[in-house]
Residue, then its C-alpha position, 0 to 999 in steps of 0.5 A: m452562454g452568457d450575455d457577452a456572447y451577443s452584441e448590443n444589436e442582437k440583444n435589442r433585436e425584436e424577438d420573432t414569435m412562432v404562432s400556430a395556424d389554430d392560434k391565428r384563427s380567432q374563436s369568433e372567426y371559427l364560430v362565424r364560419e361554422e354558423r355559415e356551414s351549419a344547416e339542418d339536414g335531418r341528422p342528429k346534432v352533436l355538440v362538442i365542448d372543449d377549450d382545446y381548438e385542435l381537439v375540437h377540430f379533430l373531433k369535428s372531422i370524426l363526427a361531421p360525416h355522420y352528424q350535424v356538429v356544433c362546437r363551443f370552446n367553454a362550458m357556459s357557451g356550450y350550456q347556452v347552446i344546449e338550452r337554445e338548440q337542445p342537441d341530440l347529444v353532448l360531447s364535452d371535455v372534463m378539464m376546462m377553465e372556470v366551469d369544468g365538464l363535471q359542473l356542466c353535466r350537473m347543470v344540465k341534469e338538474n335542468l328539467s328542460i334539458c336533462h334528457i340530453p345524453i352527455i359523454l365526458l372525454t378526459a385524460k383522467s382515467t382512474v376508476d375514481d375519476q370515472i365514478r365522479g363523472l357518472q355521479a355528476g350525471a354523465d351518460a358515458y365516460i371515455p378516457k383519452p386517448f380514445n379509439k375513434e371507432y369506440l367513440l362513434a359506437m358510444i355515440r350511436t349507442q346513446l342515440e339508439n337508447r333515446q330512440r328505444v325510450r321513445r318507442l317505449f313511451n308510445s307503446g302503452t298506457v302506463p309509464p314504462k319500466i326503464g332502467d336507471g341511467v337511461l332516464s333521469s329521475l326528473d324525467k321519470e317524475l315528469m312522465d308519471k305526472v303526464y300519464a296520470l293527467m292523460e288518464s284523468s282527462l279520459e276518465d273525466g271526458l275532458e279535452f286534452n289541453v296542452d296549456d292546462i297540463a303544462e300549467r299543472i306541471n309548472m312548465s311553460r307551454t313552449r318548454f312542455y311542448a319541446k320536452i314531450k317532443a324530445l322524450t316521445g318523438q311526438t307533439p303533446n297532442d299526438f302523444f295523447n292520441v297515441f295514448r288513446m289508441n293504446k287505451a283502445a287496444e287494451m279495451i279491445e283485448e279485454g273483449k268487454y265492449k263494442i268498437s263503437a263504445i270503445a271509440n266513445m270511451v277514448g274520446f271519439n264521437s266519430p267511429s270512422h275518425f277513430a278507425a282511421l287513427f287506429k289503423k294509422h297507429f297499428g296498421v289494422l282496423p280496430n275489428q281486425y286487431h288481435g293484440r300486441t306481443g314483445e313489448q320490452g323495456f331495457s336497462p342502461d347496458g341495453s339488456s331487455s326486460p319485460v314492460q308492464s303495459k297494463 
């Protein structure tokens, strides 16, 4: 139909605009409400990053029964949350304005302070080449859209369980455990190699474990070093060193060359009773009741087990 079909009055009528409920809700209003609702409850924290409001709300409805959920609507805002709050896992879209999910992934994986955080990429690009690009950017997993809700939850659960396995392995020996590529970043491997070497030299030299000194030698601030070790091992730096000393003592007991009192002194304890109490807390038995450990395992990205050399 042409213009002749309408009167001048109809032509000048102000156009009605249909706006969705999500468009009416500003991003700032949503974030303010989310901040009020958010509370630390002990559950793992998942950060969702996507510029599609409806998808973000949908993902939150799926995840909220299981996890603490924080949402952001662009990559740089999400990156700031990752640096500040260090969530347990990031779920990000790939195709976003300005900085996309692949760039975000590279930024996280190149930052020593946060490179341990698993990132799952969601995208409509589902070709093998697209998935390869995602994994090359450092993504821990790549899920094409549309996705199955149960599959997404299972993938998140697997990634979080992998982090727990890494923590157990770091607490099980006196040398860096063998962990498959894709589970631990090269930056984290290099860091933990240095930490184990410094803990070993502290024992050999009879020095106190000094967090500030070790953080400085690794070229990290004390705060960043503390947060990083806690994230990787589940322990504060001092507690992790105590676990290291207990594992070293256990190895010496297995060798059978020294008396318990001598071993206590060699791993830095002047009080045999204090040593015995910490040893029992760690292994569940007193040093003179200890008969060795079996079944320590490493694992690969696919979850398969492989032997770990603990000595």
